[in-house]
N, C-alpha and C positions, 0 to 999 in steps of 0.2 A: 504493500500500500504506500509506503514511504517513497519508493522509487517512482511510482506512478504519479504521486503528488508532485515530486520534484520535476518530472517531465511536464506536468501541467503548468508549473510556474515558469518554465523556461521561455515560452512565448511572451509571457508578461515581462520578463526581464529584457528580452530582445526589444519589445515594444518600448520599454522605458529607455533603453539605450538609443533609440531612434527619435526621441523627443527633440523637436526643433530647437536649434540654438537660439539663444537670446543674447543680444549685446548688453552687457552690464555697463552702466554709466556711459551711454553713448554721447558723443559730441558731434556737432555739425561742423563740417569744414568746407572752405571755399577757396578755390584756386583762382588767382588773378591772371588772365591772359594778357600778354604784352602785344598790343596791336601792331607794333613796329616789326616784329619778327614771327608772331604766331606762337611763341613759347609761353608756357606758364612760368612766371618768375617767382611766385611765393604762394604758400598755403597758409591760411589763417583758420583758427578754431573758435567756435562760439558755443555757448551753452544751450541755445535754442535755435529752431529754424527761423523764428522771427528775427532774432539778432543777426543770424547769418545773412538773410536776404536784405537786411537794412544796413549791413556793415557797421554794426554798433556793438560795443562791449566785447571786442575781440580780446581774448586772454592769452593767445599763443600764436606765434607766427614763425615760419621757417622758410628759408630760401628753397627754391624749387627750380630744377633745370630739366624740364621734359619738353622735347621739341614737338610732341604731339603727332609724330610720324607724318611728315609731309607738309602739305600746304596749310594755310592759316585756318582752314575750316570755316571761313565766313560764308561759303556757299552751302545752302541747305541740302544740296544734292550730295555733299561729301563732308558731313559733319563728323567730328571725332567724338568718342564717348569714353568716359571712365566710370568705373563702379566697383563696389565692394560687395561680395556675395556672402558675407559672414565668415569667410575663411581667407580668400585671396583677393588681390587687387588686379584689375584688368583695364586695358585700353582696347577699344575696337575702332578700326578705321576701315575705310572703303575706298581705296585709292584708284581702282581701275574701272569703276562703273559696273553695271550688270549686277549679277547676284553674288559675286565673290566678296568676302570680307577677310580681314586679318584680326585674329585675337591674340593679344600680347598679355601673357600671364606673368605677373611679377611675384607670385607667391604671397605669403602672409605678412610680408614686411612693407609697410606703407612707404618707407623711405626709398625702397627699390623703385617703386612707381614714381615717386617724386623726382628721382635722379635718373630715371630711364636706365636702370641697371639690372642685368641678368634676366631679361624677359625670355620666356619660352613662347615662341610665336607659332601659331597654327593658322592654316587657311580653312575657311568654312564657307558654306553657301546658305542662302535663305531662299527656298523654292517659292514661297508665297511672296513674289515680288510685285505682281500686278503689271499692268500695261503702262510703262512709263513712270512707274512709282519711284519712291526715294529710299535711300538707305535708312534714314531716320536717325534716332538716337537710342542708346542702350542704357539700361540701369538695372540694378540688382536689389534684392532684399536681404535681410540678415539671416534668412533661413535657406539660402542657396538658390532661390528662384532668380531667373533672368528675364528681362522684358525688353522688347523692341517696339518703340512708338514710331510710326512712319506713315507715309501716304501711299496708298495704292492707286488712287484716282489721279491720272496725269493732269486733269483739269484743275486740281487743287494743290499741285506740288509747291507752289510758291506761297502758300498761306496756311495749310492745315495738316495736322496729324489726324487721319480718319481711322487708323487701325492700330491695335496693340497686339503683339504676339507674345505669348507667355511660355517660358521653358521651365521645366522642373529643376534643371541643373545645367552646369557648363557642358557636361557630356551630351545632353540633349541639344544644346546649341550646336556643338560640333557635328552632331548626327542629323541636324535639320529636323528635329522632332519637337515641334511646338504646337500650341493651340492658338488660333487666330480669333480675335474679337474685333468686329467691325462697328461701324456707325459711331465712332468716336469723333469728337469735335473740339480739338485743342490746337492752339497755334503751334506751328513748327519751330517757333522760337522758345517755346516752353521747355523746361527741363524738369526731370522727375527724380525722386529718390524715395527709398523706403527703409524703415527701421522698426523692428519689433511689431510688425503688423500694421503700422500706420504709414500712409503714403502722403507724399508732399509734391506739389507742382508749383513751379514759379509762374506767376502771372506776368505776362510780357506784353508790351506794346511795341511793335516792330522788334528791334533787338534790345530793348530796354526793359529791365526788371522793375515792376511796379508793386510787387507784393508776393505772397506765397499762400497757397491754399492747402488745407489739411483734409485728409480723407481717412475714415476709420477702417476701411477695407478695400481690397481690390475691386470688389463689386461696386462700392461707392465711387471709386475712381472712374470706372467704366461708365457709370450712370451720371457722373458729374455732381454727386451729392456731397457737398463740402460740409465738414463738421466745424470748421473755423477758417477764417480768412484774415491774414495779416497784411495790412497795406503799408506803403512807405518804402518799398524796395529801392535799392540803388544798384547801379552798375549794369553790366551787359549780360545777356543770356548765354553768350558763349563762354562764360566762366565755368569752372568745375564745381559741382555740388555733390557732396557725399555725407553720410553719417558713418562714423567709425568708433571703435572702442577708445576710451580715453588713454588707455595704456599704449595704444599704437602710436601716440604722439611722443612717447618717451618720458611722460611726466611722472611715471612711477618707476623709473629706471630705464633700461634699454628698451627699444621698441618691442612690443609683444610679438613673439613668433607665431602665436596661435590666437584665434578669437577667444574672448572671454565667454564662458558658458555659465549660466545661472546654476549653481550647485544645489539650490534649495529643492527644485522640482525633482531632479534625479535622486538626491539624498533621501527625500521623503518616500519615494517609491521603493528604493532599495531597503530602507528601514522596514517598510510594510512587508516586503517579501521576506526579509530576514526573520521578522516576528512570526510570519505565517509558517515558515519552515521549522522554526523552533517549536511552535505549538504542535505541528504534525509529528516531530521527533518525540516529544513528550508522550503523545498519545500512542505512538508505536511502542515505546518502552513499557507502557502500562499494559499493553496487550501481549 
């Protein structure tokens, strides 16, 4: 009986180990692009999305030297993207047109991305490209999901993102295995980020940031159901926008090599499993 009970608990343990990661103590970071050469020259950190989009209360800044792979990225047909998927930092660019992209994986060290150091570069394609559509922009969430907002309708390529494609992982991106959601209506100057289940979108007028909108879920983002809006944004939409663990900035020592995981959820599940196993063992001895 004891062995069968242990086997029954194993799936629970595996399920517990697969609980989605959560970034502990996330901070919002913004990279400033130099219009003279197209490079990002520094990265700044903020306690909130509102502060980040308004460029206020910046508490950390660091020099950054990433050429963003190629041209300046001012053309919406060839915009470069950076994102964090809860584990690694990435750049995506689309230099040749058509359906081909480059994915540059910098691993779990933010400073590698900032300094364009040690990237593992892969080529991938996106089959759902549409007739005359755009590459769009890419962003990630803290649980490993990857998203691509773009335009499939060639009549709208100079104004609108009408589609978001969602991938469960980087592996799915490389294998062109995503789910497409249409009927979206956002500006192609908007930028997106996600952390711990909440989504953020910069509100833009032409290429100028005028605020940021919050959404409580991906479904709300698709439907345009904002839970909050912060006005008073500053700067340009071609800046870099991400949320990262505070430890990744090196504020608690060297940059964190792995994302921070909330130990409370896993610990409570393991404690429950351990208690259950102990109870079963005591019953086995009595019999």
